[in-house]
Structure formats: structure tokens, C-alpha cells
C-alpha positions as CSV (number, residue, x, y, z in Angstrom):
1,X,22.8,9.4,-7.8
2,X,22.7,9.7,-4.2
3,X,19.6,6.9,-3.8
4,X,21.6,4.5,-6.2
5,X,24.6,4.7,-3.7
6,X,22.7,4.4,-0.7
7,X,20.9,1.1,-2.6
8,X,24.2,-0.1,-3.4
9,X,25.6,0.0,0.2
10,X,22.5,-1.8,1.9
11,X,22.7,-4.7,-0.9
12,X,26.8,-4.6,-0.2
13,X,26.6,-4.6,3.7
14,X,23.7,-7.4,3.4
15,X,26.5,-9.8,1.2
16,X,28.6,-9.0,4.2
17,X,26.7,-10.1,6.4
18,X,25.5,-13.3,4.3
19,X,29.2,-14.2,3.4
20,X,30.4,-14.2,7.2
21,X,27.3,-16.0,8.7
22,X,27.4,-19.6,9.5
23,X,25.6,-21.4,6.6
24,X,22.3,-23.3,7.3
25,X,20.1,-23.2,4.5
26,X,19.1,-20.8,1.4
27,X,16.5,-21.3,-1.4
28,X,15.3,-19.7,-4.4
29,X,12.1,-20.1,-5.7
30,X,9.8,-18.0,-8.3
31,X,6.2,-16.9,-9.6
32,X,5.1,-16.2,-12.9
33,X,1.7,-14.6,-13.8
34,X,0.6,-13.9,-17.2
35,X,-3.1,-12.2,-17.7
36,X,-5.4,-11.1,-20.7
37,X,-7.6,-8.5,-19.4
38,X,-10.6,-5.8,-20.7
39,X,-11.6,-2.8,-19.0
40,X,-14.2,-0.3,-20.2
41,X,-13.1,2.8,-18.5
42,X,-9.5,2.7,-17.4
43,X,-9.3,6.0,-16.4
44,X,-12.7,5.7,-14.3
45,X,-14.1,9.0,-15.2
46,X,-17.7,10.1,-16.0
47,X,-16.9,12.4,-18.7
48,X,-14.6,10.5,-21.1
49,X,-15.1,6.9,-20.7
50,X,-12.0,4.6,-22.7
51,X,-12.2,0.9,-23.4
52,X,-9.1,-1.3,-23.4
53,X,-7.6,-4.5,-24.3
54,X,-4.3,-5.2,-22.3
55,X,-1.6,-8.0,-21.7
56,X,-0.3,-8.2,-18.1
57,X,3.3,-10.0,-17.3
58,X,4.4,-10.5,-13.8
59,X,7.6,-12.3,-13.0
60,X,8.7,-12.7,-9.4
61,X,12.0,-14.3,-8.0
62,X,12.9,-15.0,-4.2
63,X,16.3,-15.9,-2.8
64,X,16.5,-16.6,0.9
65,X,19.5,-17.4,3.3
66,X,18.7,-18.6,6.7
67,X,21.2,-19.5,9.6
68,X,20.8,-19.8,13.0
69,X,21.2,-16.0,13.8
70,X,20.9,-14.4,10.7
71,X,18.3,-14.6,7.6
72,X,18.5,-12.7,4.4
73,X,15.8,-12.1,1.9
74,X,16.0,-10.6,-1.7
75,X,13.3,-9.9,-4.3
76,X,12.4,-8.8,-7.5
77,X,9.3,-8.2,-9.0
78,X,8.2,-6.8,-12.7
79,X,4.8,-5.7,-13.4
80,X,4.7,-5.1,-17.5
81,X,1.2,-4.3,-19.0
82,X,1.0,-3.7,-22.8
83,X,-2.6,-2.2,-23.8
84,X,-4.0,-2.3,-27.6
85,X,-3.9,1.9,-26.7
86,X,0.0,2.1,-25.8
87,X,-0.9,5.6,-24.2
88,X,-1.9,3.4,-20.7
89,X,1.0,1.2,-21.1
90,X,3.1,0.7,-17.6
91,X,6.3,-0.6,-16.4
92,X,6.9,-1.4,-12.5
93,X,9.8,-2.8,-11.3
94,X,10.4,-3.7,-7.7
95,X,13.7,-4.8,-5.9
96,X,13.6,-5.6,-1.8
97,X,15.9,-6.7,0.6
98,X,14.8,-7.9,4.3
99,X,17.7,-9.0,6.9
100,X,16.9,-10.0,10.6
101,X,19.2,-11.0,13.1
102,X,18.4,-12.5,16.0
103,X,19.7,-12.5,19.6
104,X,18.1,-14.6,22.9
105,X,15.9,-11.8,23.5
106,X,16.1,-9.2,20.4
107,X,15.4,-9.3,16.6
108,X,16.9,-6.3,14.6
109,X,16.0,-6.1,11.2
110,X,16.6,-3.8,8.3
111,X,14.6,-4.0,5.1
112,X,15.0,-1.5,2.3
113,X,14.0,-1.1,-1.5
114,X,13.9,0.3,-4.9
115,X,10.7,0.7,-7.1
116,X,9.7,2.8,-10.5
117,X,5.6,2.5,-11.1
118,X,3.3,4.2,-13.3
119,X,1.7,5.1,-9.8
120,X,-1.7,4.3,-11.4
121,X,-2.4,2.1,-7.6
122,X,-1.5,5.4,-5.9
123,X,-3.6,7.5,-8.3
124,X,-6.8,5.5,-7.5
125,X,-6.0,5.5,-3.7
126,X,-5.3,9.7,-3.9
127,X,-7.6,10.7,-6.4
128,X,-10.0,8.1,-8.0
129,X,-8.8,9.1,-11.1
130,X,-6.2,7.4,-13.3
131,X,-4.0,9.7,-15.7
132,X,-1.2,8.3,-17.7
133,X,2.3,9.3,-18.8
134,X,3.5,9.6,-15.6
135,X,6.2,7.9,-13.4
136,X,7.5,7.5,-9.8
137,X,10.9,6.4,-8.3
138,X,10.9,5.4,-5.0
139,X,13.4,4.1,-2.2
140,X,12.7,3.4,1.4
141,X,15.0,2.2,4.3
142,X,13.2,0.6,7.5
143,X,15.5,-0.5,10.2
144,X,13.5,-1.8,13.6
145,X,14.1,-3.7,16.5
146,X,11.9,-5.9,19.1
147,X,13.1,-6.9,22.0
148,X,11.0,-9.6,24.9
149,X,11.1,-8.2,27.9
150,X,9.3,-11.2,29.6
151,X,7.6,-14.3,28.3
152,X,4.6,-12.7,27.8
153,X,5.9,-8.9,27.2
154,X,7.3,-7.4,23.9
155,X,8.6,-4.2,22.8
156,X,8.7,-2.7,19.6
157,X,10.8,0.5,17.9
158,X,10.5,1.0,14.4
159,X,11.6,3.8,12.3
160,X,11.4,4.2,8.1
161,X,12.4,6.3,5.7
162,X,11.3,6.9,2.2
163,X,11.9,9.2,-0.9
164,X,9.2,9.2,-4.1
165,X,10.5,11.8,-7.0
166,X,7.5,11.9,-10.0
167,X,8.5,12.8,-13.9
168,X,6.0,13.9,-15.8
169,X,3.7,14.8,-13.0
170,X,0.1,14.3,-13.5
171,X,-2.2,16.9,-14.1
172,X,-5.3,15.2,-12.8
173,X,-7.6,18.3,-12.7
174,X,-7.8,21.6,-13.5
175,X,-9.3,24.0,-10.8
176,X,-11.8,27.2,-11.5
177,X,-8.6,29.1,-10.5
178,X,-6.3,27.7,-14.0
179,X,-4.2,25.9,-11.1
180,X,-3.5,22.2,-12.0
181,X,-3.2,19.8,-9.0
182,X,-0.5,17.4,-9.5
183,X,1.4,14.5,-8.0
184,X,4.3,16.4,-5.6
185,X,8.0,14.7,-4.6
186,X,8.2,14.1,-1.0
187,X,10.4,12.9,2.0
188,X,8.6,10.5,4.6
189,X,10.4,10.1,7.8
190,X,8.4,7.6,10.3
191,X,9.0,6.2,14.0
192,X,6.8,3.8,16.1
193,X,7.3,2.8,19.4
194,X,5.1,0.2,20.3
195,X,4.3,-3.1,22.7
196,X,1.9,-6.2,23.4
197,X,1.3,-8.0,26.1
198,X,-0.3,-11.6,26.2
199,X,-2.8,-11.6,29.2
200,X,-4.3,-15.2,28.3
201,X,-4.2,-18.2,26.0
202,X,-6.9,-16.0,24.1
203,X,-6.5,-12.6,24.3
204,X,-3.7,-10.4,24.0
205,X,-3.0,-6.6,24.2
206,X,-1.2,-4.1,22.1
207,X,-0.5,-0.7,21.7
208,X,2.2,1.8,19.9
209,X,2.9,5.7,19.6
210,X,3.5,7.4,16.1
211,X,5.0,10.1,14.5
212,X,5.1,10.7,10.9
213,X,7.2,14.2,9.0
214,X,6.1,14.2,5.0
215,X,7.8,17.3,3.4
216,X,6.6,18.2,-0.3
217,X,8.5,20.0,-2.8
218,X,7.3,21.8,-5.9
219,X,5.4,25.3,-6.2
220,X,3.2,25.3,-3.0
221,X,5.5,23.1,-0.9
222,X,4.2,22.0,2.2
223,X,5.3,20.2,5.7
224,X,2.7,17.5,7.4
225,X,3.4,16.5,11.1
226,X,1.2,13.1,11.5
227,X,1.2,11.9,15.4
228,X,-1.1,9.7,18.0
229,X,-1.2,6.9,19.6
230,X,-3.5,3.7,19.4
231,X,-4.7,0.7,21.5
232,X,-5.6,-2.5,20.5
233,X,-6.4,-6.0,21.6
234,X,-6.7,-9.8,19.6
235,X,-9.0,-12.4,20.7
236,X,-9.4,-16.0,19.9
237,X,-13.1,-16.5,20.4
238,X,-12.7,-20.2,19.5
239,X,-10.6,-22.4,17.4
240,X,-12.1,-20.9,14.2
241,X,-13.0,-17.7,15.1
242,X,-10.4,-14.5,15.9
243,X,-11.6,-10.9,16.7
244,X,-9.1,-7.8,16.4
245,X,-10.0,-4.3,17.6
246,X,-8.1,-1.1,17.6
247,X,-8.3,2.4,17.8
248,X,-7.0,6.2,18.8
249,X,-6.4,9.9,17.7
250,X,-4.3,11.3,15.1
251,X,-3.3,14.7,14.8
252,X,-2.3,16.1,11.6
253,X,-0.1,19.4,11.9
254,X,0.1,21.1,8.1
255,X,2.2,24.2,6.9
256,X,2.2,25.3,3.2
257,X,4.5,27.6,1.7
258,X,2.7,29.9,-0.7
259,X,4.6,31.9,-3.2
260,X,3.0,33.4,-6.4
261,X,2.7,36.4,-8.0
262,X,0.4,37.8,-5.8
263,X,1.5,36.9,-2.0
264,X,3.7,34.8,-0.3
265,X,3.6,33.0,3.1
266,X,2.7,29.9,5.0
267,X,-0.6,28.6,5.5
268,X,-1.0,26.6,8.6
269,X,-3.3,24.4,10.0
270,X,-4.2,21.7,13.0
271,X,-6.7,18.9,12.7
272,X,-7.8,16.1,14.9
273,X,-8.8,12.9,13.2
274,X,-8.6,9.3,14.6
275,X,-8.0,5.6,13.6
276,X,-10.2,2.4,14.0
277,X,-9.5,-0.9,13.0
278,X,-12.3,-4.0,13.6
279,X,-11.8,-7.1,12.1
280,X,-13.5,-10.5,12.4
281,X,-12.2,-13.6,10.9
282,X,-13.2,-17.4,10.5
283,X,-10.8,-20.0,8.7
284,X,-11.0,-23.6,8.5
285,X,-10.1,-26.6,6.3
286,X,-12.5,-25.0,3.4
287,X,-13.9,-21.9,4.4
288,X,-12.0,-18.7,4.8
289,X,-14.3,-15.4,5.8
290,X,-13.2,-11.8,7.0
291,X,-15.4,-8.8,7.9
292,X,-14.5,-5.5,9.1
293,X,-14.6,-1.6,9.7
294,X,-11.6,0.8,9.3
295,X,-11.0,4.6,9.7
296,X,-7.3,5.7,8.4
297,X,-5.5,9.2,8.2
298,X,-2.9,8.8,5.6
299,X,-1.0,11.7,3.7
300,X,-1.2,11.6,0.0
301,X,0.4,12.4,-3.4
302,X,-1.0,15.9,-3.8
303,X,-0.5,17.3,-0.8
304,X,-3.3,17.0,1.3
305,X,-4.6,14.3,4.3
306,X,-7.2,12.1,3.4
307,X,-9.4,10.3,6.3
308,X,-10.8,7.2,4.6
309,X,-13.8,4.9,6.5
310,X,-13.8,1.8,5.0
311,X,-15.8,-1.4,5.2
312,X,-15.1,-4.6,3.9
313,X,-15.8,-8.2,3.3
314,X,-13.9,-11.3,2.1
315,X,-15.0,-14.9,1.5
316,X,-13.4,-17.8,0.1
317,X,-14.6,-21.5,-0.6
318,X,-13.2,-24.7,-1.8
319,X,-15.8,-25.8,-4.7
320,X,-13.7,-29.0,-4.9
321,X,-10.2,-29.8,-4.1
322,X,-8.8,-28.1,-7.2
323,X,-11.3,-25.7,-7.8
324,X,-11.4,-21.9,-5.7
325,X,-14.0,-19.6,-5.4
326,X,-13.2,-16.0,-4.3
327,X,-15.8,-13.1,-3.3
328,X,-14.7,-9.6,-1.9
329,X,-16.1,-6.5,-1.6
330,X,-15.1,-2.8,-0.2
331,X,-16.8,0.3,0.5
332,X,-15.0,3.7,1.5
333,X,-15.6,7.5,2.1
334,X,-12.5,9.8,1.4
335,X,-12.5,13.2,2.6
336,X,-9.5,15.6,2.9
337,X,-8.5,17.0,5.9
338,X,-5.8,19.9,7.1
339,X,-2.9,20.9,4.5
340,X,-5.4,21.7,1.8
341,X,-3.8,23.6,-1.2
342,X,-4.5,27.2,-1.3
343,X,-7.6,27.2,-3.8
344,X,-9.3,23.7,-2.0
345,X,-8.7,22.0,-5.3
346,X,-7.7,19.0,-3.3
347,X,-11.5,19.0,-1.8
348,X,-12.6,18.1,-5.2
349,X,-11.3,14.2,-4.7
350,X,-13.8,13.9,-1.8
351,X,-15.7,10.8,-2.7
352,X,-17.5,7.5,-2.1
353,X,-15.7,4.2,-3.7
354,X,-16.9,1.0,-4.1
355,X,-15.5,-2.4,-5.5
356,X,-16.6,-5.7,-6.1
357,X,-14.8,-8.9,-7.1
358,X,-15.4,-12.7,-7.8
359,X,-13.0,-15.0,-9.2
360,X,-12.4,-18.8,-9.9
361,X,-8.8,-20.7,-9.6
362,X,-8.5,-23.8,-11.1
363,X,-5.6,-26.1,-10.0
364,X,-4.5,-27.5,-13.1
365,X,-1.4,-29.5,-11.6
366,X,1.2,-28.6,-8.7
367,X,2.7,-25.5,-10.2
368,X,-0.1,-24.5,-12.5
369,X,-3.1,-22.3,-11.7
370,X,-6.1,-21.0,-14.3
371,X,-8.2,-17.9,-12.8
372,X,-11.0,-16.1,-14.1
373,X,-12.0,-13.1,-12.4
374,X,-14.3,-10.0,-12.8
375,X,-14.5,-6.9,-10.8
376,X,-16.7,-3.9,-11.1
377,X,-16.2,-0.4,-9.2
378,X,-17.9,2.5,-8.7
379,X,-17.3,5.8,-7.5
380,X,-19.2,9.6,-6.7
381,X,-17.6,12.8,-6.5
382,X,-19.0,15.2,-4.4
383,X,-19.5,18.6,-5.2
384,X,-17.1,21.3,-2.8
385,X,-19.0,24.3,-2.5
386,X,-16.0,26.5,-2.7
387,X,-14.8,25.2,-6.1
388,X,-16.3,24.3,-9.1
389,X,-15.7,20.7,-8.9
390,X,-14.9,19.0,-12.7
391,X,-15.3,15.7,-11.9
392,X,-18.8,15.7,-9.7
393,X,-21.0,12.7,-10.4
394,X,-20.9,9.2,-10.6
395,X,-18.6,7.0,-12.7
396,X,-18.1,3.0,-12.9
397,X,-15.7,0.7,-14.5
398,X,-16.0,-3.3,-15.5
399,X,-12.8,-5.2,-15.5
400,X,-12.5,-9.1,-17.0
401,X,-9.4,-11.1,-16.1
402,X,-8.0,-14.2,-17.3
403,X,-4.6,-15.4,-16.0
404,X,-2.5,-18.5,-16.0
405,X,0.0,-18.7,-12.8
406,X,2.9,-20.8,-12.7
407,X,4.7,-21.3,-9.0
408,X,8.3,-22.4,-9.3
409,X,9.5,-24.6,-6.3
410,X,13.2,-23.7,-7.1
411,X,15.9,-24.9,-5.1
412,X,16.4,-25.3,-1.7
413,X,19.9,-26.8,-0.3
414,X,21.1,-26.9,3.7
415,X,25.1,-27.6,5.1
């Protein structure tokens, strides 16, 4: 109830700003994607493979209002999935609001959102496995401020708060001690202080300090503090090629509260990780290409912190004026660091993951597109020396999709 009240206040505040702002331009547009899909291993498991045929409906509606000083945007989106086996049915809904107020040298922004999800995407990211009959509710609020210090220098301050709760927490695996690893409700607070400097026409430099506090609830409640800094640069090689790079250390300070029939107390740990991003991209009239590497440190929904090293490549090419080819590939190695569970069960999700996708889109008209795509996924779980891993080994899945996409230009007026 408290979450709903906060979101209602955010919407009300935006309506007041909207009413008082000098009218300039407003627009309304929409999007609808209908998709048929076949997946030969939807749970991505090497123990029990289950193939499904499904239908996906994704409607989206966006309303915007722009004046000389104030921008307001509201977006509502649904992601509704139905399968021949109803246990895998999935409903996702998201409401988002973005406000921006500009002065001569500053931009103040406020964004927020409310989302209901079956958490499939988060499950794959955090554990590599898919379990049905779970749902999450999330709401978020993020104010930010950007100040143009000089013609070449800008300072940024961003904060955010997010609350996620789970109904029917997902029992993903059973450890050798008999415990069940499940998603934990959490509150997350973040703050980022950054800046950028335009060194020359081609080169810009940037940096930031960041801090995150994640508070998990549940039987083995824990708190994680992540803090560090990052330095980076963007360089335009020529009209078509650009390169960017950034990196820095990230510390993870975790405290876990344990209460069971045998003992109670706290387990604390301090771990050092690192973050890095390198990206090379090319863009011309007919081709878009990018390749890169990233090393990230982030909290997961099962109470531990993940360090993931990834390489990726993406390529798009216009075969004809109305025919587009998309190719993409992604490989990552993910490991748990710091804030481990009391019986080390979270180590069972240390894994390597690879996905490759190919798609062809055909523009039937100005508003319609027909797209066919294929996605291959491969995963390898590592064996932890301290506990039996029930998921050790490799698994594969093949996903075939056929989509019909409609884009509505909507209504646009100015006065």
C-alpha cells in the first residue's frame, strides 16, 4: 500500500507540473509486437528438458509533453506470454514516468516506475536457470541533477531507490545441506557523483564515484555495500569509427545475519573486484557494427554479488532498402564474490554462458515489420569443491521466433 501511495504522489506531482508548464508540444504514440515462438529447453536445464510453443503479445504506449523548460514522458508496457504448458505462462507490466526541468546551466530530472514481472530475465542473469510460478513487484524512484560548469565541463549527481519483493520465492536448487536457494526481497539505495570534460573535438574524458547499499530480507538476511570509482574516455577515430573505455576498482562489503536452530550471529566479508568496459563501434548508412569487453560487479537477487566478464559482438546490415539482417553474439563467465550464503550454495551458480542470435526483418510498409529470428544458448556450470552442485555440466537451448510488429505514429500537436 505504501508503494502505491508513493507512485500516486509521483504521478500527481507530474500532473501539476504538466498543468502549470507553458504549453509547447505533446505527442502520443504506440507499438505492438505479436510473436510466435518455439523453445526446446525453456528451463535451460541439463537435468530435465521441456519444449514449449508459445505466443507473446507486447503492447506499448508512450505520451510526452515538451516545453521550453519542462519535459514529461509517461510509458506503459505489457509483456504477456502464453504457452501450451500453462505452468510457463508469464505476465509482465511496467509503468514509467520521466520528468526533466531545464534552466540555463542545469537539468533536474525525476524518474520513477512500477513493474510486475515473472522474473524470467532476472533468473537467467542471476542463476542461469528458469523456474515458473514466481512473481516480483518492483518500484523505483531516481532524482538526478546535471550542471554545465563550463562550456567543456559538466558535473552530474544521481540517486535512486528501488524496492523489490517476491511472491512464491523461487526454489532454484537444493544444496547438500538441504537448504533451498531462493530470491530474496531487497531495498537498494545508490548514489553516483560524476563529471565529464571535452578535451578536444574528438576526445572526451569522464569519471565517477559510486556507492550502493542493498538490504536483503529473509531467513539469512544480509546487507551489501558496494563502492568504488571509475575513469573513462570516448574517442572518435573518424566519421565512422568510435572507441570508448572505462574502468576502476569496486569493493564489496557484506554482512550476513544467520539465525537457525544451531547458532546465530553475523558473517562479514570484504572483497575487491573491478569494473571495465571497452567498446569499438562502426556506423554508416548501411552497416552498424560493435565489439567489446566488460567486467562488471553487481548484486543479485539470491543474496550474493556477481562478477561477470563478458565479450560481445553485434552487426546489422541492410540487405535491401526494406530488408535488415541482424547478427549478435555474447559470452560471459560469472562468479560469486563476497556475501556468500552460509553453506556456499550460491557458488553453485558459477558458470560460463554463450548466446548467438540471427534475425531478418522485412519492412512490409511504413508501420509494419515482419521478423524471423533464431537464438542459440549454451551454458556450463562449474563444480564447487565445498558442496555438491546438482546442476554441474552443460546445457543448450534453441529458440525460434516469428514476429509481426506494428508501430503507430500516433498524434502530435503543438501550440
